[in-house]
Biopython code that builds the backbone (N, CA, C, O; Angstrom):
import numpy as np
from Bio.PDB.StructureBuilder import StructureBuilder

atoms = [
    (1, "MET", "N", (28.038, -61.334, 51.208)),
    (1, "MET", "CA", (27.059, -61.508, 52.238)),
    (1, "MET", "C", (26.584, -60.127, 52.692)),
    (1, "MET", "O", (27.407, -59.295, 53.075)),
    (2, "ALA", "N", (25.310, -59.874, 52.658)),
    (2, "ALA", "CA", (24.738, -58.593, 53.072)),
    (2, "ALA", "C", (24.127, -58.740, 54.456)),
    (2, "ALA", "O", (23.460, -59.732, 54.749)),
    (3, "GLU", "N", (24.357, -57.748, 55.301)),
    (3, "GLU", "CA", (23.732, -57.731, 56.611)),
    (3, "GLU", "C", (23.376, -56.297, 56.958)),
    (3, "GLU", "O", (24.004, -55.357, 56.472)),
    (4, "THR", "N", (22.366, -56.134, 57.801)),
    (4, "THR", "CA", (21.916, -54.813, 58.211)),
    (4, "THR", "C", (22.259, -54.605, 59.678)),
    (4, "THR", "O", (22.023, -55.485, 60.505)),
    (5, "THR", "N", (22.818, -53.439, 60.003)),
    (5, "THR", "CA", (23.218, -53.083, 61.356)),
    (5, "THR", "C", (22.494, -51.813, 61.764)),
    (5, "THR", "O", (22.276, -50.936, 60.928)),
    (6, "THR", "N", (22.114, -51.695, 63.035)),
    (6, "THR", "CA", (21.477, -50.484, 63.534)),
    (6, "THR", "C", (22.437, -49.755, 64.461)),
    (6, "THR", "O", (22.970, -50.336, 65.406)),
    (7, "ILE", "N", (22.652, -48.460, 64.172)),
    (7, "ILE", "CA", (23.521, -47.609, 64.978)),
    (7, "ILE", "C", (22.723, -46.366, 65.345)),
    (7, "ILE", "O", (22.307, -45.614, 64.465)),
    (8, "GLY", "N", (22.508, -46.148, 66.620)),
    (8, "GLY", "CA", (21.790, -44.960, 67.063)),
    (8, "GLY", "C", (20.432, -44.783, 66.411)),
    (8, "GLY", "O", (20.024, -43.656, 66.131)),
    (9, "GLY", "N", (19.723, -45.882, 66.163)),
    (9, "GLY", "CA", (18.407, -45.803, 65.568)),
    (9, "GLY", "C", (18.416, -45.761, 64.044)),
    (9, "GLY", "O", (17.357, -45.869, 63.426)),
    (10, "SER", "N", (19.585, -45.606, 63.420)),
    (10, "SER", "CA", (19.690, -45.588, 61.963)),
    (10, "SER", "C", (20.282, -46.909, 61.489)),
    (10, "SER", "O", (21.202, -47.442, 62.109)),
    (11, "SER", "N", (19.756, -47.428, 60.400)),
    (11, "SER", "CA", (20.262, -48.695, 59.908)),
    (11, "SER", "C", (21.242, -48.467, 58.768)),
    (11, "SER", "O", (21.124, -47.505, 58.010)),
    (12, "SER", "N", (22.203, -49.361, 58.661)),
    (12, "SER", "CA", (23.154, -49.325, 57.552)),
    (12, "SER", "C", (23.286, -50.737, 57.016)),
    (12, "SER", "O", (23.140, -51.711, 57.754)),
    (13, "GLU", "N", (23.561, -50.838, 55.734)),
    (13, "GLU", "CA", (23.726, -52.135, 55.103)),
    (13, "GLU", "C", (25.203, -52.356, 54.833)),
    (13, "GLU", "O", (25.917, -51.448, 54.408)),
    (14, "GLN", "N", (25.649, -53.585, 55.088)),
    (14, "GLN", "CA", (27.041, -53.943, 54.876)),
    (14, "GLN", "C", (27.102, -55.159, 53.958)),
    (14, "GLN", "O", (26.428, -56.161, 54.199)),
    (15, "VAL", "N", (27.907, -55.068, 52.912)),
    (15, "VAL", "CA", (28.131, -56.195, 52.017)),
    (15, "VAL", "C", (29.593, -56.593, 52.155)),
    (15, "VAL", "O", (30.493, -55.785, 51.923)),
    (16, "THR", "N", (29.818, -57.848, 52.537)),
    (16, "THR", "CA", (31.169, -58.344, 52.770)),
    (16, "THR", "C", (31.548, -59.333, 51.678)),
    (16, "THR", "O", (30.821, -60.291, 51.417)),
    (17, "GLY", "N", (32.686, -59.097, 51.046)),
    (17, "GLY", "CA", (33.171, -59.984, 49.999)),
    (17, "GLY", "C", (33.864, -61.211, 50.576)),
    (17, "GLY", "O", (34.008, -61.347, 51.791)),
    (18, "ASP", "N", (34.286, -62.090, 49.696)),
    (18, "ASP", "CA", (35.019, -63.285, 50.098)),
    (18, "ASP", "C", (36.482, -62.940, 50.353)),
    (18, "ASP", "O", (37.009, -61.973, 49.801)),
    (19, "TRP", "N", (37.127, -63.739, 51.192)),
    (19, "TRP", "CA", (38.556, -63.568, 51.431)),
    (19, "TRP", "C", (39.324, -63.892, 50.157)),
    (19, "TRP", "O", (38.957, -64.812, 49.426)),
    (20, "PHE", "N", (40.395, -63.135, 49.887)),
    (20, "PHE", "CA", (41.331, -63.481, 48.825)),
    (20, "PHE", "C", (42.735, -63.278, 49.355)),
    (20, "PHE", "O", (42.919, -62.629, 50.385)),
    (21, "SER", "N", (43.727, -63.819, 48.669)),
    (21, "SER", "CA", (45.086, -63.866, 49.202)),
    (21, "SER", "C", (46.098, -63.166, 48.323)),
    (21, "SER", "O", (45.984, -63.149, 47.097)),
    (22, "VAL", "N", (47.087, -62.590, 48.975)),
    (22, "VAL", "CA", (48.351, -62.160, 48.379)),
    (22, "VAL", "C", (49.411, -62.758, 49.305)),
    (22, "VAL", "O", (49.060, -63.216, 50.392)),
    (23, "PRO", "N", (50.701, -62.774, 48.922)),
    (23, "PRO", "CA", (51.691, -63.413, 49.794)),
    (23, "PRO", "C", (51.609, -62.926, 51.247)),
    (23, "PRO", "O", (51.759, -61.736, 51.522)),
    (24, "LYS", "N", (51.371, -63.860, 52.163)),
    (24, "LYS", "CA", (51.342, -63.663, 53.614)),
    (24, "LYS", "C", (50.156, -62.839, 54.130)),
    (24, "LYS", "O", (50.096, -62.547, 55.325)),
    (25, "LEU", "N", (49.214, -62.459, 53.260)),
    (25, "LEU", "CA", (48.076, -61.656, 53.692)),
    (25, "LEU", "C", (46.764, -62.243, 53.191)),
    (25, "LEU", "O", (46.711, -62.909, 52.157)),
    (26, "ARG", "N", (45.700, -61.977, 53.958)),
    (26, "ARG", "CA", (44.341, -62.297, 53.535)),
    (26, "ARG", "C", (43.579, -60.976, 53.510)),
    (26, "ARG", "O", (43.720, -60.155, 54.417)),
    (27, "LEU", "N", (42.771, -60.773, 52.468)),
    (27, "LEU", "CA", (42.049, -59.522, 52.285)),
    (27, "LEU", "C", (40.595, -59.811, 51.939)),
    (27, "LEU", "O", (40.272, -60.850, 51.363)),
    (28, "ARG", "N", (39.723, -58.871, 52.302)),
    (28, "ARG", "CA", (38.339, -58.923, 51.823)),
    (28, "ARG", "C", (37.806, -57.499, 51.805)),
    (28, "ARG", "O", (38.155, -56.664, 52.640)),
    (29, "ASP", "N", (36.961, -57.258, 50.835)),
    (29, "ASP", "CA", (36.381, -55.938, 50.634)),
    (29, "ASP", "C", (35.032, -55.859, 51.322)),
    (29, "ASP", "O", (34.285, -56.835, 51.394)),
    (30, "ARG", "N", (34.740, -54.658, 51.830)),
    (30, "ARG", "CA", (33.451, -54.407, 52.469)),
    (30, "ARG", "C", (32.880, -53.118, 51.897)),
    (30, "ARG", "O", (33.613, -52.164, 51.638)),
    (31, "HIS", "N", (31.580, -53.099, 51.703)),
    (31, "HIS", "CA", (30.863, -51.911, 51.235)),
    (31, "HIS", "C", (29.749, -51.631, 52.235)),
    (31, "HIS", "O", (28.952, -52.514, 52.551)),
    (32, "PHE", "N", (29.700, -50.402, 52.731)),
    (32, "PHE", "CA", (28.695, -49.977, 53.700)),
    (32, "PHE", "C", (27.811, -48.917, 53.059)),
    (32, "PHE", "O", (28.318, -47.993, 52.423)),
    (33, "THR", "N", (26.516, -49.034, 53.216)),
    (33, "THR", "CA", (25.583, -47.988, 52.814)),
    (33, "THR", "C", (25.079, -47.364, 54.102)),
    (33, "THR", "O", (24.419, -48.023, 54.905)),
    (34, "VAL", "N", (25.395, -46.082, 54.297)),
    (34, "VAL", "CA", (25.095, -45.407, 55.563)),
    (34, "VAL", "C", (24.437, -44.064, 55.301)),
    (34, "VAL", "O", (24.579, -43.500, 54.216)),
    (35, "PRO", "N", (23.708, -43.542, 56.303)),
    (35, "PRO", "CA", (23.114, -42.203, 56.143)),
    (35, "PRO", "C", (24.200, -41.141, 56.010)),
    (35, "PRO", "O", (25.248, -41.237, 56.649)),
    (36, "LEU", "N", (23.957, -40.156, 55.204)),
    (36, "LEU", "CA", (24.890, -39.041, 55.053)),
    (36, "LEU", "C", (24.957, -38.234, 56.349)),
    (36, "LEU", "O", (26.000, -37.669, 56.677)),
    (37, "ASP", "N", (23.848, -38.179, 57.083)),
    (37, "ASP", "CA", (23.785, -37.424, 58.330)),
    (37, "ASP", "C", (22.931, -38.213, 59.315)),
    (37, "ASP", "O", (21.718, -38.318, 59.138)),
    (38, "TYR", "N", (23.550, -38.767, 60.347)),
    (38, "TYR", "CA", (22.833, -39.600, 61.315)),
    (38, "TYR", "C", (21.827, -38.809, 62.145)),
    (38, "TYR", "O", (20.972, -39.411, 62.795)),
    (39, "SER", "N", (21.902, -37.487, 62.143)),
    (39, "SER", "CA", (20.950, -36.696, 62.927)),
    (39, "SER", "C", (19.616, -36.517, 62.200)),
    (39, "SER", "O", (18.647, -36.049, 62.797)),
    (40, "LEU", "N", (19.557, -36.885, 60.916)),
    (40, "LEU", "CA", (18.319, -36.751, 60.142)),
    (40, "LEU", "C", (17.527, -38.051, 60.176)),
    (40, "LEU", "O", (18.040, -39.093, 60.584)),
    (41, "ASP", "N", (16.285, -37.979, 59.748)),
    (41, "ASP", "CA", (15.419, -39.152, 59.669)),
    (41, "ASP", "C", (16.005, -40.141, 58.661)),
    (41, "ASP", "O", (16.226, -39.794, 57.501)),
    (42, "ASN", "N", (16.250, -41.349, 59.100)),
    (42, "ASN", "CA", (16.879, -42.367, 58.262)),
    (42, "ASN", "C", (16.068, -42.671, 57.001)),
    (42, "ASN", "O", (16.642, -43.050, 55.980)),
    (43, "ARG", "N", (14.753, -42.513, 57.056)),
    (43, "ARG", "CA", (13.902, -42.833, 55.903)),
    (43, "ARG", "C", (14.058, -41.814, 54.779)),
    (43, "ARG", "O", (13.873, -42.148, 53.609)),
    (44, "THR", "N", (14.402, -40.562, 55.132)),
    (44, "THR", "CA", (14.480, -39.516, 54.108)),
    (44, "THR", "C", (15.898, -39.001, 53.874)),
    (44, "THR", "O", (16.139, -38.281, 52.905)),
    (45, "CYS", "N", (16.822, -39.353, 54.731)),
    (45, "CYS", "CA", (18.200, -38.869, 54.614)),
    (45, "CYS", "C", (18.900, -39.513, 53.413)),
    (45, "CYS", "O", (18.744, -40.713, 53.185)),
    (46, "PRO", "N", (19.667, -38.735, 52.644)),
    (46, "PRO", "CA", (20.445, -39.334, 51.558)),
    (46, "PRO", "C", (21.449, -40.344, 52.114)),
    (46, "PRO", "O", (21.925, -40.203, 53.240)),
    (47, "LYS", "N", (21.761, -41.349, 51.324)),
    (47, "LYS", "CA", (22.712, -42.387, 51.726)),
    (47, "LYS", "C", (23.996, -42.256, 50.906)),
    (47, "LYS", "O", (23.983, -41.758, 49.780)),
    (48, "ILE", "N", (25.096, -42.711, 51.489)),
    (48, "ILE", "CA", (26.364, -42.777, 50.771)),
    (48, "ILE", "C", (26.908, -44.195, 50.892)),
    (48, "ILE", "O", (26.544, -44.930, 51.810)),
    (49, "SER", "N", (27.771, -44.572, 49.972)),
    (49, "SER", "CA", (28.431, -45.868, 49.994)),
    (49, "SER", "C", (29.880, -45.662, 50.421)),
    (49, "SER", "O", (30.593, -44.832, 49.856)),
    (50, "VAL", "N", (30.305, -46.424, 51.418)),
    (50, "VAL", "CA", (31.664, -46.342, 51.951)),
    (50, "VAL", "C", (32.350, -47.679, 51.690)),
    (50, "VAL", "O", (31.786, -48.736, 51.972)),
    (51, "PHE", "N", (33.565, -47.631, 51.151)),
    (51, "PHE", "CA", (34.341, -48.840, 50.856)),
    (51, "PHE", "C", (35.438, -49.000, 51.890)),
    (51, "PHE", "O", (36.080, -48.023, 52.277)),
    (52, "ALA", "N", (35.656, -50.224, 52.338)),
    (52, "ALA", "CA", (36.763, -50.546, 53.243)),
    (52, "ALA", "C", (37.361, -51.875, 52.823)),
    (52, "ALA", "O", (36.658, -52.754, 52.323)),
    (53, "ARG", "N", (38.654, -52.015, 53.027)),
    (53, "ARG", "CA", (39.325, -53.288, 52.744)),
    (53, "ARG", "C", (39.936, -53.793, 54.040)),
    (53, "ARG", "O", (40.714, -53.096, 54.691)),
    (54, "GLU", "N", (39.573, -55.009, 54.402)),
    (54, "GLU", "CA", (40.091, -55.646, 55.608)),
    (54, "GLU", "C", (41.341, -56.436, 55.219)),
    (54, "GLU", "O", (41.317, -57.210, 54.263)),
    (55, "VAL", "N", (42.430, -56.237, 55.962)),
    (55, "VAL", "CA", (43.701, -56.905, 55.679)),
    (55, "VAL", "C", (44.216, -57.525, 56.971)),
    (55, "VAL", "O", (44.348, -56.836, 57.983)),
    (56, "VAL", "N", (44.506, -58.822, 56.942)),
    (56, "VAL", "CA", (45.066, -59.512, 58.112)),
    (56, "VAL", "C", (46.174, -60.443, 57.646)),
    (56, "VAL", "O", (46.250, -60.801, 56.471)),
    (57, "SER", "N", (47.037, -60.831, 58.590)),
    (57, "SER", "CA", (48.069, -61.819, 58.293)),
    (57, "SER", "C", (47.397, -63.147, 57.992)),
    (57, "SER", "O", (46.358, -63.471, 58.566)),
    (58, "TYR", "N", (47.994, -63.911, 57.091)),
    (58, "TYR", "CA", (47.459, -65.216, 56.719)),
    (58, "TYR", "C", (47.258, -66.058, 57.974)),
    (58, "TYR", "O", (48.155, -66.145, 58.812)),
    (59, "GLY", "N", (46.091, -66.675, 58.108)),
    (59, "GLY", "CA", (45.779, -67.533, 59.243)),
    (59, "GLY", "C", (45.106, -66.809, 60.402)),
    (59, "GLY", "O", (44.711, -67.451, 61.375)),
    (60, "LYS", "N", (44.966, -65.493, 60.321)),
    (60, "LYS", "CA", (44.357, -64.737, 61.417)),
    (60, "LYS", "C", (42.982, -64.182, 61.050)),
    (60, "LYS", "O", (42.494, -63.255, 61.697)),
    (61, "GLU", "N", (42.364, -64.738, 60.028)),
    (61, "GLU", "CA", (41.079, -64.223, 59.541)),
    (61, "GLU", "C", (39.983, -64.264, 60.596)),
    (61, "GLU", "O", (39.130, -63.376, 60.619)),
    (62, "GLU", "N", (39.980, -65.259, 61.464)),
    (62, "GLU", "CA", (38.897, -65.420, 62.440)),
    (62, "GLU", "C", (39.247, -64.867, 63.815)),
    (62, "GLU", "O", (38.422, -64.943, 64.725)),
    (63, "GLN", "N", (40.442, -64.313, 63.995)),
    (63, "GLN", "CA", (40.829, -63.769, 65.298)),
    (63, "GLN", "C", (40.213, -62.389, 65.510)),
    (63, "GLN", "O", (40.003, -61.635, 64.559)),
    (64, "SER", "N", (39.928, -62.074, 66.763)),
    (64, "SER", "CA", (39.435, -60.748, 67.126)),
    (64, "SER", "C", (40.652, -59.848, 67.325)),
    (64, "SER", "O", (41.353, -59.955, 68.331)),
    (65, "LEU", "N", (40.895, -58.975, 66.376)),
    (65, "LEU", "CA", (42.085, -58.127, 66.386)),
    (65, "LEU", "C", (41.694, -56.663, 66.486)),
    (65, "LEU", "O", (40.584, -56.300, 66.096)),
    (66, "PRO", "N", (42.586, -55.802, 67.003)),
    (66, "PRO", "CA", (42.284, -54.363, 67.024)),
    (66, "PRO", "C", (42.264, -53.813, 65.601)),
    (66, "PRO", "O", (42.862, -54.389, 64.693)),
    (67, "TYR", "N", (41.569, -52.692, 65.421)),
    (67, "TYR", "CA", (41.476, -52.058, 64.109)),
    (67, "TYR", "C", (42.575, -51.022, 63.936)),
    (67, "TYR", "O", (42.980, -50.367, 64.897)),
    (68, "LEU", "N", (43.047, -50.879, 62.724)),
    (68, "LEU", "CA", (43.937, -49.796, 62.324)),
    (68, "LEU", "C", (43.291, -49.162, 61.102)),
    (68, "LEU", "O", (43.099, -49.826, 60.083)),
    (69, "LEU", "N", (42.962, -47.901, 61.197)),
    (69, "LEU", "CA", (42.350, -47.194, 60.082)),
    (69, "LEU", "C", (43.436, -46.438, 59.343)),
    (69, "LEU", "O", (44.117, -45.594, 59.924)),
    (70, "TYR", "N", (43.600, -46.738, 58.067)),
    (70, "TYR", "CA", (44.590, -46.077, 57.219)),
    (70, "TYR", "C", (43.838, -45.414, 56.078)),
    (70, "TYR", "O", (43.232, -46.092, 55.248)),
    (71, "LEU", "N", (43.878, -44.094, 56.038)),
    (71, "LEU", "CA", (43.186, -43.349, 54.989)),
    (71, "LEU", "C", (44.193, -42.970, 53.922)),
    (71, "LEU", "O", (45.252, -42.417, 54.218)),
    (72, "GLN", "N", (43.856, -43.272, 52.682)),
    (72, "GLN", "CA", (44.760, -43.016, 51.565)),
    (72, "GLN", "C", (43.974, -42.386, 50.428)),
    (72, "GLN", "O", (42.814, -42.727, 50.197)),
    (73, "CYS", "N", (44.606, -41.476, 49.731)),
    (73, "CYS", "CA", (44.040, -40.841, 48.542)),
    (73, "CYS", "C", (42.917, -39.874, 48.902)),
    (73, "CYS", "O", (42.676, -39.578, 50.072)),
    (74, "GLY", "N", (42.253, -39.401, 47.886)),
    (74, "GLY", "CA", (41.182, -38.438, 48.082)),
    (74, "GLY", "C", (39.935, -38.894, 47.360)),
    (74, "GLY", "O", (39.906, -39.991, 46.802)),
    (75, "PRO", "N", (38.913, -38.075, 47.362)),
    (75, "PRO", "CA", (37.678, -38.468, 46.686)),
    (75, "PRO", "C", (37.924, -38.785, 45.210)),
    (75, "PRO", "O", (38.551, -38.018, 44.479)),
    (76, "GLY", "N", (37.416, -39.919, 44.812)),
    (76, "GLY", "CA", (37.525, -40.298, 43.409)),
    (76, "GLY", "C", (38.801, -41.043, 43.035)),
    (76, "GLY", "O", (38.962, -41.453, 41.885)),
    (77, "PHE", "N", (39.702, -41.221, 43.985)),
    (77, "PHE", "CA", (40.948, -41.930, 43.693)),
    (77, "PHE", "C", (40.936, -43.275, 44.389)),
    (77, "PHE", "O", (40.598, -43.368, 45.569)),
    (78, "GLU", "N", (41.301, -44.313, 43.662)),
    (78, "GLU", "CA", (41.330, -45.650, 44.236)),
    (78, "GLU", "C", (42.612, -45.873, 45.026)),
    (78, "GLU", "O", (43.646, -45.266, 44.746)),
    (79, "CYS", "N", (42.527, -46.743, 46.008)),
    (79, "CYS", "CA", (43.697, -47.183, 46.751)),
    (79, "CYS", "C", (44.166, -48.496, 46.138)),
    (79, "CYS", "O", (43.356, -49.366, 45.815)),
    (80, "ARG", "N", (45.459, -48.630, 45.983)),
    (80, "ARG", "CA", (45.987, -49.884, 45.454)),
    (80, "ARG", "C", (45.811, -51.000, 46.475)),
    (80, "ARG", "O", (45.930, -50.773, 47.679)),
    (81, "CYS", "N", (45.537, -52.169, 46.005)),
    (81, "CYS", "CA", (45.415, -53.335, 46.858)),
    (81, "CYS", "C", (46.809, -53.758, 47.317)),
    (81, "CYS", "O", (47.728, -53.803, 46.499)),
    (82, "PRO", "N", (46.994, -54.074, 48.619)),
    (82, "PRO", "CA", (48.303, -54.557, 49.056)),
    (82, "PRO", "C", (48.685, -55.810, 48.286)),
    (82, "PRO", "O", (47.839, -56.664, 48.022)),
    (83, "THR", "N", (49.956, -55.921, 47.925)),
    (83, "THR", "CA", (50.429, -57.076, 47.173)),
    (83, "THR", "C", (51.380, -57.948, 47.978)),
    (83, "THR", "O", (51.765, -59.030, 47.535)),
    (84, "GLU", "N", (51.764, -57.469, 49.180)),
    (84, "GLU", "CA", (52.642, -58.254, 50.042)),
    (84, "GLU", "C", (52.606, -57.675, 51.455)),
    (84, "GLU", "O", (52.094, -56.578, 51.677)),
    (85, "ALA", "N", (53.156, -58.429, 52.401)),
    (85, "ALA", "CA", (53.201, -57.986, 53.796)),
    (85, "ALA", "C", (54.543, -57.313, 54.064)),
    (85, "ALA", "O", (55.304, -57.766, 54.919)),
    (86, "GLY", "N", (54.836, -56.240, 53.342)),
    (86, "GLY", "CA", (56.100, -55.550, 53.524)),
    (86, "GLY", "C", (55.889, -54.101, 53.918)),
    (86, "GLY", "O", (54.753, -53.632, 53.980)),
    (87, "GLY", "N", (56.978, -53.387, 54.186)),
    (87, "GLY", "CA", (56.922, -51.967, 54.500)),
    (87, "GLY", "C", (56.093, -51.685, 55.729)),
    (87, "GLY", "O", (56.183, -52.404, 56.724)),
    (88, "TRP", "N", (55.276, -50.630, 55.665)),
    (88, "TRP", "CA", (54.463, -50.249, 56.822)),
    (88, "TRP", "C", (53.415, -51.308, 57.145)),
    (88, "TRP", "O", (52.994, -51.428, 58.296)),
    (89, "MET", "N", (52.992, -52.074, 56.147)),
    (89, "MET", "CA", (51.988, -53.119, 56.371)),
    (89, "MET", "C", (52.542, -54.204, 57.312)),
    (89, "MET", "O", (51.824, -54.682, 58.190)),
    (90, "ARG", "N", (53.788, -54.585, 57.135)),
    (90, "ARG", "CA", (54.392, -55.602, 57.998)),
    (90, "ARG", "C", (54.482, -55.070, 59.433)),
    (90, "ARG", "O", (54.197, -55.784, 60.394)),
    (91, "ARG", "N", (54.878, -53.821, 59.552)),
    (91, "ARG", "CA", (55.002, -53.212, 60.885)),
    (91, "ARG", "C", (53.648, -53.145, 61.602)),
    (91, "ARG", "O", (53.560, -53.378, 62.807)),
    (92, "ALA", "N", (52.617, -52.827, 60.855)),
    (92, "ALA", "CA", (51.267, -52.756, 61.447)),
    (92, "ALA", "C", (50.802, -54.130, 61.857)),
    (92, "ALA", "O", (49.695, -54.279, 62.373)),
]
sb = StructureBuilder()
sb.init_structure("model")
sb.init_model(0)
sb.init_chain("A")
sb.init_seg("    ")
for serial, (resi, resn, name, xyz) in enumerate(atoms, 1):
    if name == "N":
        sb.init_residue(resn, " ", resi, " ")
    sb.init_atom(name, np.array(xyz, "f"), 0.0, 1.0, " ", f" {name:<3s}", serial, name[0])
structure = sb.get_structure()
């Protein structure tokens, strides 16, 4: 599902994938197309694509929950998809 959001006069596009499951978790991928520099004219500013993965406990997909941002790896390296609700993921 694609939707457009406006932030500070600049628009960004968000594509949200379908929910999928691993034991005790529900996940969905999101892709955002955003300006590289929000201070520039949105029509001429280069855009970048940002990937995020939403992870929640099974059954909590529709609840309004606080965000936890976990940054892993560096440019060009993929993050592994969680395969279970264990370790630091369970604690979070």
